[in-house]
Structures are given as C-alpha cells and as structure tokens.
N, C-alpha and C positions, 0 to 999 in steps of 0.2 A: 364814604365810610370811615370812622375813624380805628385808629390802630387800637390793639389792646395794652392794658397796662400789662398782662402777661408778655408780651412779644416784645414790648421795651424790656421790662427785666430781664428778659434772657437773650437780647444783644447788648445789654450793658454786662452782666456776668459773661458775656463773651470777650468783650473790653476790657473788662477789669486788671487785666494785667498790664491796659496801658496807664501811663501817668498821666493826668490833667484831662482828664477825660469829662466833661459836664453834658448835662442835658437842659432843656426847658419844655414844658409844654406849650403846645401854642394853635388851638384851634381843634382840639382833638388829635392832633399829630404830635411828633418831639423832636424838637433841632437836637441834632449832635455838635458839641464844641470839642474842638482840641485846640489846648494850650491858648482859649479862648478867643479862636477862630472859629466860622460855621465851616462845618467838614460836609455833613448832609445831613439824614433826619431817616426818621422811622415815620414812611407815611403810609396807609393801609396796608399794615404789618409786612412793608416792605423794607429791608435798610439801604438806603441810596445815598449814592455820596457825589460829591461834585466831580464834573469830567475835566480834572486838570490832566498834565502832562503825566504826573508821577501815577496817577490814579490808572488810565488811558495805557498806558505801559505793562502796569502789574497784571490788568483785565483787559487784554486788545481785544476780546470777544463778548464782552460785557453787554446785554443789552442795554440800548437808552431808554429808559422811563420818565414817564410826566410824575410828579409829586401830587401835582393837583393840576385841574384844566388851567389851562394860560399859563402855566409855569414853563419853565425851563428844563429840558432835558436832562437829568441825572441818571450815574449806571447805578447798575444794578448788583448788588454783593451778593452772587450767589454761592460764596466760598463762607458764609455766616460762621459754618460748625468749624471753621479751621483757624484755631487760635492765633499759633504761627504765622499762618498767612494774614491775618487780620495785623498784627503786632507788626507786619513790615509795609501794608497796606494806609493804616493811619497817618503814620510820619511822612509818607509820600504825597499824601494829598495838600 
C-alpha cells in the first residue's frame, strides 16, 4: 500500500517549523531528509524514523515497525500531532 499525498502533506506541515526538512518520493512512499541526511520516511501512512540512540532516548516505548518487507525496523512516531516534540526529536536523530 502506498502512502497518501494527504498524509505526507500533514507530516510536512507538522515538521514545517524545522529548517532544512526535505522529502523525496520513492516507489509510492516518501523519504524524509534533515540537513541532507535521511532520518526516516512516510511508509503506508506512518511516520517512521531511524532507530538512533537519540530517537530511542526520546521514544523509549516506540514500537519498531518495518517500512516495507525485508527492511530494517524503524521507530513509529506516535506523537505526530505534537509539533514541540517533533522539533526536539528530528535534531536528536
């Protein structure tokens, strides 16, 4: 299942207060970049981020989910509605 453009736009709106956020469409999904580095993406209408030490510290109970079959697990961002949280999370990744 591909992600909807509407969900991508919602995620980007939530991240709009963070400078240097970019995205790229890839096979029906969207890769999210921060300062030119991949930090996660929108997969099947879920915002998933790399399981870095910083991300794990901020989301110790976040479920690990696969963005697509045979991929490495990523962390599900459940606090997508909390812009202040996202503004701390993204640089921590």
